[in-house]
MDAnalysis code that builds the backbone (N, CA, C; Angstrom):
import MDAnalysis as mda
import numpy as np

u = mda.Universe.empty(708, n_residues=236, atom_resindex=np.repeat(np.arange(236), 3), trajectory=True)
u.add_TopologyAttr("name", ["N", "CA", "C"] * 236)
u.add_TopologyAttr("resid", np.arange(1, 237))
u.add_TopologyAttr("resname", ["MET", "THR", "ASP", "GLY", "GLU", "MET", "LYS", "ARG", "MET", "VAL", "GLY", "LYS", "LYS", "ILE", "PHE", "ASP", "ALA", "PHE", "HIS", "PRO", "ASP", "ARG", "TYR", "TYR", "ASN", "HIS", "ASP", "ALA", "GLU", "ASP", "PRO", "ASP", "GLY", "ILE", "VAL", "HIS", "LEU", "GLY", "LYS", "THR", "ALA", "LYS", "GLY", "GLU", "THR", "VAL", "ASN", "ILE", "ASN", "ARG", "ARG", "ALA", "VAL", "GLU", "SER", "ASP", "LEU", "THR", "ILE", "TYR", "VAL", "ASN", "ILE", "ASN", "LEU", "VAL", "PRO", "MET", "ASP", "GLY", "GLY", "HIS", "LYS", "SER", "VAL", "ALA", "VAL", "GLY", "LEU", "CYS", "ASP", "TYR", "GLU", "SER", "VAL", "ARG", "VAL", "HIS", "HIS", "ASP", "PRO", "ASP", "THR", "ILE", "ALA", "ALA", "CYS", "ASP", "SER", "TYR", "MET", "ASP", "PRO", "PRO", "ARG", "SER", "GLU", "MET", "ASN", "THR", "LYS", "ILE", "GLU", "ARG", "GLN", "GLY", "ALA", "ILE", "VAL", "ASP", "GLN", "HIS", "MET", "LYS", "VAL", "PHE", "HIS", "ILE", "GLY", "ASP", "ARG", "ALA", "GLN", "GLN", "PRO", "HIS", "VAL", "ARG", "GLN", "ARG", "ASP", "ARG", "LEU", "PHE", "GLY", "PRO", "GLN", "ARG", "GLY", "ARG", "VAL", "PHE", "GLY", "ILE", "ARG", "ARG", "MET", "LYS", "TYR", "GLU", "ALA", "MET", "ARG", "PHE", "GLY", "LEU", "SER", "LYS", "LEU", "PRO", "THR", "ALA", "ALA", "LYS", "ARG", "LYS", "ILE", "PHE", "GLN", "ASN", "ILE", "PRO", "ALA", "GLU", "TYR", "GLU", "LEU", "ILE", "ALA", "CYS", "TYR", "ALA", "GLY", "LYS", "THR", "GLU", "PRO", "VAL", "HIS", "GLN", "ARG", "ILE", "LEU", "ALA", "LYS", "LEU", "ASN", "ASP", "GLN", "TYR", "MET", "VAL", "SER", "LEU", "LYS", "GLY", "GLN", "SER", "ASP", "ILE", "VAL", "ILE", "PHE", "PRO", "ILE", "PRO", "TYR", "VAL", "SER", "ARG", "THR", "THR", "SER", "ILE", "ARG", "SER"])
u.atoms.positions = np.array([
    [6.380, 2.436, 7.406],
    [5.161, 1.655, 7.290],
    [5.197, 0.489, 8.261],
    [4.031, 0.059, 8.671],
    [3.945, -1.107, 9.533],
    [4.163, -2.367, 8.693],
    [4.415, -3.483, 9.361],
    [4.594, -4.741, 8.635],
    [3.360, -5.083, 7.811],
    [2.184, -4.827, 8.388],
    [0.953, -5.114, 7.663],
    [0.813, -4.289, 6.395],
    [1.199, -3.013, 6.460],
    [1.133, -2.146, 5.285],
    [2.131, -2.587, 4.225],
    [3.320, -2.972, 4.654],
    [4.345, -3.420, 3.713],
    [3.921, -4.712, 3.015],
    [3.285, -5.593, 3.763],
    [2.823, -6.864, 3.188],
    [1.719, -6.626, 2.177],
    [0.844, -5.691, 2.469],
    [-0.252, -5.378, 1.552],
    [0.263, -4.808, 0.233],
    [1.335, -4.053, 0.296],
    [1.875, -3.418, -0.907],
    [2.449, -4.420, -1.902],
    [3.132, -5.431, -1.423],
    [3.844, -6.346, -2.335],
    [3.259, -7.755, -2.379],
    [2.386, -8.086, -1.443],
    [1.818, -9.427, -1.411],
    [2.591, -10.357, -0.483],
    [1.950, -11.437, -0.093],
    [2.516, -12.362, 0.891],
    [3.796, -13.032, 0.404],
    [3.847, -13.433, -0.868],
    [4.996, -14.174, -1.390],
    [6.279, -13.354, -1.293],
    [6.250, -12.132, -1.781],
    [7.443, -11.273, -1.743],
    [7.767, -10.872, -0.308],
    [6.747, -10.562, 0.462],
    [6.972, -10.155, 1.852],
    [7.679, -11.259, 2.636],
    [7.192, -12.479, 2.519],
    [7.795, -13.593, 3.253],
    [9.219, -13.888, 2.790],
    [9.497, -13.639, 1.510],
    [10.818, -13.957, 0.966],
    [11.879, -12.923, 1.339],
    [11.497, -11.662, 1.497],
    [12.498, -10.603, 1.659],
    [12.434, -9.833, 2.976],
    [11.318, -9.844, 3.656],
    [11.198, -9.081, 4.905],
    [11.752, -9.890, 6.078],
    [12.509, -9.285, 6.996],
    [12.883, -7.871, 7.057],
    [14.311, -7.589, 6.570],
    [15.052, -8.610, 6.146],
    [16.464, -8.415, 5.805],
    [16.670, -7.579, 4.547],
    [15.837, -7.793, 3.534],
    [16.036, -7.101, 2.258],
    [14.854, -6.221, 1.865],
    [13.803, -6.267, 2.645],
    [12.634, -5.414, 2.405],
    [12.328, -4.686, 3.704],
    [12.677, -3.396, 3.746],
    [12.535, -2.661, 4.990],
    [12.385, -1.171, 4.693],
    [12.023, -0.425, 5.708],
    [11.823, 1.019, 5.569],
    [13.149, 1.775, 5.599],
    [13.196, 2.883, 4.867],
    [14.330, 3.798, 4.961],
    [14.314, 4.457, 6.337],
    [15.450, 4.450, 7.015],
    [15.572, 5.051, 8.344],
    [16.396, 6.332, 8.229],
    [15.740, 7.469, 8.273],
    [16.409, 8.760, 8.109],
    [17.235, 9.155, 9.327],
    [17.136, 8.416, 10.420],
    [17.860, 8.764, 11.644],
    [18.944, 7.754, 11.994],
    [19.268, 6.872, 11.061],
    [20.326, 5.886, 11.290],
    [21.629, 6.426, 10.702],
    [22.559, 6.898, 11.521],
    [23.792, 7.489, 10.996],
    [24.617, 6.514, 10.156],
    [24.578, 5.236, 10.487],
    [25.330, 4.254, 9.711],
    [24.669, 3.951, 8.363],
    [23.417, 4.319, 8.226],
    [22.702, 4.036, 6.997],
    [22.617, 5.221, 6.057],
    [23.343, 6.298, 6.365],
    [23.308, 7.519, 5.561],
    [24.708, 7.841, 5.040],
    [24.791, 8.294, 3.781],
    [26.063, 8.671, 3.168],
    [26.006, 10.140, 2.745],
    [27.062, 10.888, 3.046],
    [27.148, 12.292, 2.631],
    [27.721, 12.369, 1.216],
    [26.946, 12.918, 0.284],
    [27.384, 12.999, -1.110],
    [28.023, 14.335, -1.460],
    [27.813, 15.338, -0.623],
    [28.400, 16.639, -0.901],
    [27.415, 17.763, -0.645],
    [27.748, 18.935, -1.178],
    [26.883, 20.104, -1.043],
    [26.714, 20.776, -2.401],
    [25.570, 21.437, -2.573],
    [25.316, 22.157, -3.821],
    [26.121, 23.453, -3.830],
    [26.065, 24.165, -4.939],
    [26.772, 25.445, -5.043],
    [26.251, 26.463, -4.036],
    [25.036, 26.260, -3.552],
    [24.442, 27.153, -2.556],
    [24.670, 26.651, -1.126],
    [25.450, 25.576, -0.984],
    [25.760, 25.052, 0.338],
    [24.721, 24.133, 0.932],
    [23.826, 23.593, 0.096],
    [22.773, 22.706, 0.587],
    [23.300, 21.276, 0.708],
    [23.153, 20.697, 1.879],
    [23.667, 19.361, 2.173],
    [22.881, 18.281, 1.426],
    [23.599, 17.250, 0.958],
    [22.960, 16.115, 0.289],
    [23.431, 14.833, 0.965],
    [22.583, 14.262, 1.822],
    [22.836, 12.992, 2.487],
    [21.772, 11.997, 2.038],
    [22.193, 10.817, 1.598],
    [21.263, 9.846, 1.018],
    [21.463, 8.466, 1.649],
    [20.429, 7.660, 1.597],
    [20.448, 6.295, 2.118],
    [21.636, 5.501, 1.566],
    [22.429, 4.900, 2.450],
    [23.644, 4.193, 2.066],
    [23.348, 3.023, 1.117],
    [22.324, 2.255, 1.402],
    [22.002, 1.094, 0.572],
    [21.743, 1.515, -0.878],
    [21.031, 2.629, -1.060],
    [20.727, 3.118, -2.402],
    [21.985, 3.625, -3.101],
    [22.817, 4.352, -2.353],
    [24.043, 4.929, -2.944],
    [25.011, 3.838, -3.375],
    [25.144, 2.801, -2.587],
    [26.128, 1.755, -2.869],
    [25.615, 0.681, -3.822],
    [24.375, 0.779, -4.239],
    [23.817, -0.180, -5.199],
    [24.264, 0.169, -6.615],
    [24.403, -0.848, -7.462],
    [24.765, -0.614, -8.862],
    [23.676, 0.152, -9.595],
    [22.427, -0.092, -9.212],
    [21.295, 0.575, -9.851],
    [20.178, 0.737, -8.834],
    [19.638, 1.944, -8.747],
    [18.491, 2.213, -7.892],
    [17.266, 2.423, -8.780],
    [16.257, 1.598, -8.588],
    [15.018, 1.728, -9.352],
    [13.966, 2.362, -8.445],
    [13.474, 3.502, -8.856],
    [12.505, 4.225, -8.033],
    [11.169, 4.282, -8.766],
    [10.133, 3.777, -8.118],
    [8.783, 3.803, -8.690],
    [7.975, 4.866, -7.955],
    [7.430, 5.796, -8.711],
    [6.712, 6.910, -8.101],
    [5.329, 7.067, -8.722],
    [4.325, 7.269, -7.886],
    [2.980, 7.589, -8.355],
    [2.760, 9.074, -8.158],
    [2.597, 9.797, -9.241],
    [2.417, 11.244, -9.180],
    [0.947, 11.601, -9.049],
    [0.591, 12.221, -7.951],
    [-0.776, 12.701, -7.757],
    [-0.894, 14.181, -8.076],
    [0.165, 14.952, -7.776],
    [0.164, 16.395, -8.032],
    [1.542, 16.799, -8.562],
    [1.676, 17.972, -9.201],
    [2.947, 18.385, -9.813],
    [4.121, 18.510, -8.852],
    [3.864, 18.685, -7.561],
    [4.982, 18.823, -6.635],
    [5.576, 17.469, -6.245],
    [4.954, 16.390, -6.705],
    [5.476, 15.049, -6.445],
    [6.472, 14.641, -7.528],
    [7.259, 13.617, -7.226],
    [8.121, 13.010, -8.236],
    [9.363, 13.820, -8.557],
    [9.979, 13.494, -9.699],
    [11.213, 14.163, -10.093],
    [12.332, 13.887, -9.110],
    [13.189, 14.870, -8.902],
    [14.308, 14.703, -7.971],
    [13.840, 14.612, -6.519],
    [12.611, 15.017, -6.269],
    [12.083, 14.906, -4.914],
    [12.035, 13.444, -4.461],
    [11.939, 12.538, -5.409],
    [11.804, 11.118, -5.085],
    [12.992, 10.596, -4.287],
    [14.195, 10.761, -4.809],
    [15.391, 10.241, -4.140],
    [16.035, 11.293, -3.245],
    [16.217, 12.492, -3.759],
    [16.909, 13.540, -3.003],
    [16.200, 13.888, -1.704],
    [14.884, 13.705, -1.661],
    [14.112, 13.967, -0.444],
    [13.632, 12.658, 0.182],
    [13.115, 11.759, -0.640],
    [12.549, 10.522, -0.123],
    [13.546, 9.619, 0.570],
    [14.830, 9.717, 0.210],
    [15.849, 8.855, 0.814],
    [16.918, 9.661, 1.550],
    [16.559, 10.855, 2.030],
    [17.552, 11.702, 2.702],
    [17.367, 11.667, 4.217],
    [18.074, 12.568, 4.910],
    [17.949, 12.693, 6.358],
    [17.519, 14.117, 6.704],
    [17.493, 14.433, 7.989],
    [17.021, 15.740, 8.426],
    [17.904, 16.877, 7.925],
    [19.214, 16.683, 7.923],
    [20.113, 17.744, 7.491],
    [19.869, 18.127, 6.032],
    [19.435, 17.182, 5.230],
    [19.164, 17.478, 3.824],
    [17.791, 18.106, 3.630],
    [16.818, 17.638, 4.381],
    [15.451, 18.118, 4.166],
    [15.217, 19.493, 4.794],
    [16.025, 19.852, 5.780],
    [15.810, 21.122, 6.475],
    [16.110, 22.335, 5.590],
    [16.875, 22.145, 4.522],
    [17.267, 23.295, 3.694],
    [16.115, 23.808, 2.840],
    [15.082, 22.991, 2.610],
    [13.947, 23.474, 1.813],
    [12.601, 23.365, 2.531],
    [12.557, 22.624, 3.640],
    [11.333, 22.596, 4.435],
    [11.491, 23.577, 5.599],
    [11.588, 24.841, 5.256],
    [11.790, 25.887, 6.250],
    [10.944, 27.112, 5.859],
    [10.681, 28.026, 6.799],
    [9.808, 29.177, 6.523],
    [10.267, 30.048, 5.353],
    [11.582, 30.273, 5.223],
    [12.069, 31.132, 4.142],
    [11.752, 30.544, 2.767],
    [11.959, 29.244, 2.627],
    [11.681, 28.603, 1.344],
    [10.190, 28.624, 1.041],
    [9.388, 28.337, 2.035],
    [7.937, 28.338, 1.838],
    [7.449, 29.720, 1.423],
    [7.978, 30.763, 2.072],
    [7.564, 32.135, 1.750],
    [7.995, 32.536, 0.344],
    [9.071, 31.920, -0.151],
    [9.595, 32.287, -1.474],
    [8.915, 31.522, -2.610],
    [8.018, 30.619, -2.284],
    [7.317, 29.827, -3.315],
    [6.065, 30.557, -3.777],
    [5.989, 30.854, -5.076],
    [4.766, 31.420, -5.632],
    [3.705, 30.347, -5.811],
    [4.147, 29.113, -6.095],
    [3.214, 28.004, -6.264],
    [3.961, 26.697, -6.113],
    [3.482, 25.823, -5.227],
    [4.080, 24.496, -5.099],
    [3.797, 23.653, -6.344],
    [2.665, 23.935, -7.002],
    [2.203, 23.101, -8.101],
    [2.729, 23.528, -9.467],
    [3.513, 24.601, -9.512],
    [4.139, 25.046, -10.752],
    [5.644, 25.055, -10.503],
    [6.339, 23.941, -10.806],
    [7.753, 23.794, -10.428],
    [8.648, 25.000, -10.725],
    [8.549, 25.657, -11.887],
    [9.437, 26.805, -12.131],
    [9.242, 27.951, -11.141],
    [8.086, 28.018, -10.494],
    [7.793, 29.094, -9.548],
    [7.910, 28.631, -8.100],
    [8.493, 27.464, -7.904],
    [8.628, 26.909, -6.556],
    [10.084, 26.943, -6.116],
    [10.382, 27.710, -5.084],
    [11.738, 27.763, -4.542],
    [12.121, 26.416, -3.945],
    [11.140, 25.715, -3.405],
    [11.402, 24.381, -2.870],
    [11.892, 23.453, -3.981],
    [11.208, 23.470, -5.118],
    [11.607, 22.632, -6.247],
    [12.981, 23.011, -6.768],
    [13.291, 24.303, -6.775],
    [14.599, 24.766, -7.242],
    [15.719, 24.188, -6.385],
    [15.527, 24.214, -5.069],
    [16.543, 23.676, -4.166],
    [16.663, 22.161, -4.312],
    [15.534, 21.499, -4.462],
    [15.546, 20.040, -4.606],
    [16.243, 19.632, -5.897],
    [16.050, 20.384, -6.959],
    [16.720, 20.067, -8.216],
    [18.230, 20.210, -8.094],
    [18.692, 21.181, -7.321],
    [20.139, 21.318, -7.099],
    [20.663, 20.106, -6.339],
    [19.917, 19.646, -5.353],
    [20.308, 18.441, -4.624],
    [20.265, 17.221, -5.538],
    [19.254, 17.158, -6.402],
    [19.119, 16.040, -7.321],
    [20.287, 15.929, -8.278],
    [20.843, 17.077, -8.667],
    [22.007, 17.066, -9.558],
    [23.197, 16.395, -8.873],
    [23.354, 16.616, -7.564],
    [24.418, 15.955, -6.806],
    [24.156, 14.458, -6.735],
    [22.899, 14.082, -6.514],
    [22.539, 12.664, -6.467],
    [22.907, 11.979, -7.780],
    [22.597, 12.621, -8.905],
    [22.877, 12.027, -10.215],
    [24.373, 11.858, -10.475],
    [25.194, 12.644, -9.811],
    [26.644, 12.518, -9.973],
    [27.175, 11.259, -9.281],
    [26.476, 10.775, -8.281],
    [26.965, 9.650, -7.488],
    [26.146, 8.370, -7.632],
    [24.951, 8.485, -8.205],
    [24.067, 7.329, -8.274],
    [23.499, 7.135, -9.676],
    [23.213, 5.884, -10.001],
    [22.528, 5.565, -11.237],
    [21.080, 5.245, -10.866],
    [20.187, 6.163, -11.206],
    [18.781, 6.027, -10.825],
    [17.922, 5.792, -12.065],
    [17.178, 4.704, -12.043],
    [16.208, 4.412, -13.101],
    [14.839, 4.767, -12.539],
    [14.243, 5.797, -13.090],
    [13.024, 6.359, -12.516],
    [11.807, 5.884, -13.310],
    [10.828, 5.350, -12.615],
    [9.562, 4.951, -13.221],
    [8.476, 5.853, -12.658],
    [7.911, 6.675, -13.534],
    [6.867, 7.606, -13.106],
    [5.507, 7.147, -13.596],
    [4.573, 7.021, -12.671],
    [3.221, 6.577, -13.002],
    [2.227, 7.704, -12.752],
    [1.203, 7.714, -13.575],
    [0.091, 8.642, -13.354],
    [-1.189, 7.825, -13.258],
    [-1.894, 7.979, -12.153],
    [-3.115, 7.215, -11.933],
    [-4.332, 8.110, -12.097],
    [-5.377, 7.538, -12.677],
    [-6.637, 8.256, -12.761],
    [-7.174, 8.487, -11.362],
    [-7.689, 9.685, -11.110],
    [-8.218, 9.976, -9.786],
    [-9.450, 9.128, -9.514],
    [-9.596, 8.607, -8.276],
    [-10.739, 7.754, -7.966],
    [-12.078, 8.398, -8.265],
    [-12.210, 9.720, -7.993],
    [-13.509, 10.360, -8.195],
    [-13.894, 10.395, -9.662],
    [-12.900, 10.361, -10.574],
    [-13.206, 10.354, -11.998],
    [-13.827, 9.027, -12.400],
    [-13.240, 7.936, -11.892],
    [-13.801, 6.620, -12.194],
    [-15.196, 6.483, -11.590],
    [-15.383, 6.981, -10.394],
    [-16.694, 6.907, -9.770],
    [-17.707, 7.722, -10.550],
    [-17.277, 8.889, -11.052],
    [-18.170, 9.720, -11.857],
    [-18.570, 9.002, -13.131],
    [-17.600, 8.384, -13.810],
    [-17.894, 7.672, -15.050],
    [-18.857, 6.517, -14.804],
    [-18.680, 5.841, -13.662],
    [-19.555, 4.711, -13.373],
    [-20.962, 5.187, -13.022],
    [-21.058, 6.358, -12.370],
    [-22.363, 6.879, -11.994],
    [-23.124, 7.451, -13.181],
    [-22.403, 8.139, -14.056],
    [-23.077, 8.869, -15.121],
    [-22.799, 8.308, -16.507],
    [-22.431, 7.033, -16.570],
    [-22.241, 6.370, -17.846],
    [-23.567, 5.835, -18.367],
    [-23.564, 4.780, -19.193],
    [-24.796, 4.187, -19.703],
    [-25.712, 3.733, -18.565],
    [-27.010, 3.875, -18.767],
    [-28.021, 3.462, -17.793],
    [-27.802, 4.157, -16.448],
    [-27.413, 5.408, -16.534],
    [-27.043, 6.105, -15.301],
    [-28.211, 6.240, -14.326],
    [-29.440, 6.324, -14.828],
    [-30.580, 6.467, -13.928],
    [-30.729, 5.251, -13.030],
    [-30.676, 4.053, -13.605],
    [-30.833, 2.839, -12.831],
    [-29.663, 2.654, -11.866],
    [-28.421, 2.879, -12.384],
    [-27.240, 2.707, -11.542],
    [-27.240, 3.705, -10.396],
    [-27.600, 4.948, -10.690],
    [-27.597, 5.966, -9.651],
    [-28.632, 5.639, -8.581],
    [-29.781, 5.110, -8.988],
    [-30.814, 4.767, -8.019],
    [-30.348, 3.687, -7.062],
    [-29.668, 2.676, -7.593],
    [-29.152, 1.597, -6.753],
    [-28.088, 2.126, -5.809],
    [-27.194, 2.941, -6.336],
    [-26.108, 3.480, -5.510],
    [-26.663, 4.439, -4.459],
    [-27.698, 5.145, -4.811],
    [-28.303, 6.051, -3.842],
    [-28.859, 5.272, -2.649],
    [-29.500, 4.143, -2.924],
    [-30.036, 3.318, -1.842],
    [-28.917, 2.752, -0.978],
    [-27.813, 2.320, -1.647],
    [-26.671, 1.803, -0.887],
    [-26.073, 2.898, -0.009],
    [-26.010, 4.112, -0.563],
    [-25.456, 5.228, 0.196],
    [-26.298, 5.520, 1.439],
    [-27.620, 5.535, 1.263],
    [-28.491, 5.823, 2.399],
    [-28.367, 4.741, 3.473],
    [-28.260, 3.483, 3.031],
    [-28.098, 2.396, 3.995],
    [-26.769, 2.515, 4.737],
    [-25.703, 2.854, 3.994],
    [-24.396, 3.015, 4.618],
    [-24.413, 4.194, 5.590],
    [-25.022, 5.298, 5.183],
    [-25.068, 6.486, 6.036],
    [-25.797, 6.205, 7.339],
    [-26.902, 5.480, 7.239],
    [-27.666, 5.151, 8.446],
    [-26.850, 4.241, 9.370],
    [-26.193, 3.228, 8.765],
    [-25.398, 2.312, 9.565],
    [-24.229, 3.003, 10.254],
    [-23.542, 3.882, 9.531],
    [-22.401, 4.586, 10.110],
    [-22.829, 5.529, 11.227],
    [-24.031, 6.071, 11.120],
    [-24.497, 7.007, 12.152],
    [-24.669, 6.333, 13.512],
    [-24.745, 5.000, 13.505],
    [-24.934, 4.265, 14.749],
    [-23.611, 3.783, 15.356],
    [-22.501, 4.005, 14.635],
    [-21.210, 3.506, 15.101],
    [-20.409, 4.605, 15.797],
    [-19.528, 4.221, 16.726],
    [-18.639, 5.207, 17.355],
    [-17.599, 5.694, 16.349],
    [-16.986, 6.833, 16.637],
    [-16.030, 7.450, 15.711],
    [-14.871, 6.521, 15.377],
    [-14.338, 5.829, 16.359],
    [-13.196, 4.936, 16.128],
    [-13.547, 3.846, 15.125],
    [-14.751, 3.300, 15.220],
    [-15.172, 2.241, 14.306],
    [-15.352, 2.776, 12.902],
    [-15.921, 3.969, 12.771],
    [-16.102, 4.575, 11.446],
    [-14.756, 4.858, 10.787],
    [-13.810, 5.358, 11.570],
    [-12.484, 5.648, 11.029],
    [-11.803, 4.359, 10.550],
    [-11.962, 3.293, 11.325],
    [-11.363, 2.008, 10.961],
    [-11.933, 1.503, 9.637],
    [-13.230, 1.656, 9.434],
    [-13.868, 1.198, 8.203],
    [-13.344, 1.984, 6.999],
    [-13.319, 3.304, 7.103],
    [-12.899, 4.129, 5.974],
    [-11.431, 3.928, 5.623],
    [-10.602, 3.682, 6.621],
    [-9.177, 3.495, 6.357],
    [-8.876, 2.147, 5.718],
    [-9.852, 1.265, 5.679],
    [-9.654, -0.043, 5.062],
    [-10.303, -0.159, 3.691],
    [-10.779, 0.959, 3.158],
    [-11.372, 0.965, 1.821],
    [-10.350, 1.512, 0.838],
    [-9.805, 0.684, -0.062],
    [-8.808, 1.164, -1.020],
    [-9.442, 2.049, -2.092],
    [-8.701, 3.050, -2.542],
    [-9.182, 3.934, -3.606],
    [-9.131, 3.215, -4.953],
    [-10.049, 3.576, -5.844],
    [-10.140, 2.919, -7.148],
    [-9.247, 3.620, -8.173],
    [-7.957, 3.602, -7.943],
    [-7.032, 4.215, -8.892],
    [-6.877, 3.346, -10.131],
    [-6.621, 3.989, -11.260],
    [-6.435, 3.275, -12.517],
    [-5.253, 3.894, -13.260],
    [-4.292, 3.071, -13.674],
    [-3.103, 3.559, -14.365],
    [-3.462, 4.115, -15.736],
    [-3.036, 5.348, -16.020],
    [-3.311, 5.954, -17.322],
    [-2.028, 6.390, -18.036],
    [-0.890, 6.384, -17.336],
    [0.371, 6.768, -17.979],
    [1.540, 6.211, -17.193],
    [2.585, 5.789, -17.893],
    [3.784, 5.276, -17.242],
    [4.991, 5.577, -18.124],
    [5.989, 6.241, -17.573],
    [7.219, 6.564, -18.291],
    [8.407, 6.095, -17.458],
    [9.476, 5.698, -18.121],
    [10.636, 5.179, -17.405],
    [11.925, 5.640, -18.061],
    [12.945, 5.886, -17.241],
    [14.234, 6.326, -17.750],
    [14.911, 7.249, -16.754],
    [15.611, 8.260, -17.252],
    [16.265, 9.222, -16.378],
    [15.219, 10.089, -15.681],
    [15.593, 10.577, -14.517],
    [14.641, 11.281, -13.659],
    [13.981, 12.479, -14.334],
    [14.762, 13.387, -14.887],
    [14.197, 14.636, -15.392],
    [13.304, 14.458, -16.618],
    [13.711, 13.699, -17.656],
    [12.808, 13.501, -18.801],
    [11.506, 12.804, -18.410],
    [11.602, 11.831, -17.517],
    [10.399, 11.130, -17.059],
    [9.463, 12.097, -16.345],
    [10.040, 12.924, -15.496],
    [9.220, 13.860, -14.723],
    [8.525, 14.869, -15.631],
    [9.202, 15.339, -16.665],
    [8.591, 16.306, -17.573],
    [7.379, 15.709, -18.286],
    [7.454, 14.459, -18.652],
    [6.325, 13.806, -19.323],
    [5.153, 13.607, -18.366],
    [5.475, 13.271, -17.127],
    [4.414, 13.106, -16.133],
    [3.749, 14.448, -15.848],
    [4.532, 15.510, -15.769],
    [3.966, 16.838, -15.539],
    [3.012, 17.221, -16.669],
    [3.385, 16.889, -17.905],
    [2.514, 17.190, -19.046],
    [1.188, 16.443, -18.923],
    [1.256, 15.198, -18.468],
    [0.031, 14.416, -18.285],
    [-0.825, 14.999, -17.158],
    [-0.181, 15.459, -16.102],
    [-0.910, 16.088, -15.004],
    [-1.617, 17.351, -15.473],
    [-0.910, 18.149, -16.277],
    [-1.514, 19.384, -16.777],
    [-2.731, 19.102, -17.655],
    [-2.656, 18.028, -18.425],
    [-3.800, 17.658, -19.265],
    [-5.038, 17.380, -18.414],
    [-4.821, 16.805, -17.243],
    [-5.948, 16.448, -16.383],
    [-6.442, 17.613, -15.524],
    [-5.505, 18.389, -14.999],
    [-5.877, 19.378, -13.998],
    [-6.154, 20.776, -14.535],
    [-5.496, 21.151, -15.609],
    [-5.550, 22.547, -16.027],
    [-6.738, 22.821, -16.947],
    [-7.400, 23.921, -16.687],
    [-8.525, 24.370, -17.509],
    [-8.183, 25.757, -18.038],
    [-8.091, 25.886, -19.356],
    [-7.743, 27.162, -19.967],
    [-8.993, 28.026, -20.152],
    [-8.890, 29.296, -19.803],
    [-9.994, 30.233, -19.949],
    [-9.613, 31.301, -20.966],
    [-10.537, 31.625, -21.849],
    [-10.299, 32.659, -22.852],
    [-10.799, 34.005, -22.325],
    [-9.898, 34.986, -22.321],
    [-10.294, 36.320, -21.919],
    [-10.354, 36.525, -20.423],
    [-10.782, 37.722, -20.027],
    [-10.857, 38.115, -18.624],
    [-12.081, 37.497, -17.963],
    [-11.923, 37.076, -16.719],
    [-13.041, 36.527, -15.956],
    [-13.250, 37.362, -14.699],
    [-14.476, 37.767, -14.474],
    [-14.795, 38.528, -13.265],
    [-14.955, 37.607, -12.061],
    [-15.512, 36.419, -12.297],
    [-15.730, 35.461, -11.215],
    [-15.308, 34.072, -11.686],
    [-14.490, 33.398, -10.889],
    [-14.102, 32.022, -11.163],
    [-14.465, 31.195, -9.937],
    [-15.189, 30.111, -10.132],
    [-15.628, 29.259, -9.025],
    [-14.833, 27.965, -9.050],
    [-14.163, 27.654, -7.935],
    [-13.386, 26.429, -7.798],
    [-14.017, 25.546, -6.739],
    [-14.541, 24.390, -7.111],
    [-14.991, 23.447, -6.073],
    [-13.779, 22.933, -5.300],
    [-13.925, 22.724, -4.008],
    [-12.812, 22.285, -3.174],
    [-12.741, 20.764, -3.206],
    [-11.631, 20.174, -3.714],
    [-11.511, 18.709, -3.774],
    [-11.206, 18.134, -2.401],
    [-11.307, 16.795, -2.307],
    [-11.037, 16.112, -1.039],
    [-9.603, 16.371, -0.594],
    [-8.643, 16.306, -1.532],
    [-7.257, 16.681, -1.232],
    [-7.099, 18.115, -1.715],
    [-7.301, 19.075, -0.827],
    [-7.433, 20.467, -1.236],
    [-6.162, 21.046, -1.836],
    [-4.999, 20.441, -1.550],
    [-3.761, 21.014, -2.058],
    [-3.625, 20.827, -3.577],
    [-4.513, 20.043, -4.200],
    [-4.415, 19.841, -5.641],
    [-4.968, 21.015, -6.418],
    [-5.600, 21.937, -5.739],
    [-6.164, 23.096, -6.415],
    [-5.209, 24.280, -6.313],
    [-4.854, 24.860, -7.434],
    [-4.006, 26.047, -7.439],
    [-4.346, 26.871, -8.668],
    [-3.967, 28.125, -8.633],
    [-4.228, 29.037, -9.749],
    [-2.903, 29.454, -10.350],
    [-2.782, 29.355, -11.670],
    [-1.570, 29.812, -12.351],
    [-1.978, 30.853, -13.366],
    [-1.414, 32.031, -13.263],
    [-1.772, 33.110, -14.186],
    [-0.548, 33.599, -14.940],
])
């Protein structure tokens, strides 16, 4: 992340107090900053950030947007190097995955869990898993809640004004505007503790939001394509 992005995440007070000596990005290509923890039973390398490994306690905060996020992927992948990530980000692993969004059917997740077991042998990780309400849900509730006719009319006028204004701007300016609009996420669940129990609870919360159960055989199923298209998957 850039300095500006890092400052936005934690605020000016924390940024000024800790950056850059104690608040900095993980460098996956710094050989002095990486520690080799071993290999899994399948020969998969596990190299992790030295600062995290040598700390008495590593606290990892994760926001789960989809089921393939979080869990052992947080530390085993998020704080590793190329030699560790290459074992599951490869064509063979991708081809062997029936679904990225259903962990038991994901070969990538299987390999990451084996690496995570090695991490747990050498590190004490306190995992905080968060689940945020999707921005479009909050926008929908605000549009179609009480007095929805009046609110929708006002928002419709604002939308038309914005659309007209953006049509007069160059692409670079439009991109700059959209990248500076924060999403309206809202915290709806938070669990903390060991990595695996926390992840299982977050997965259950994700399933409550994303999964729609159908009774009986369906000849036609229609799936609207979301803005982040990878969140849509079919499990049968």
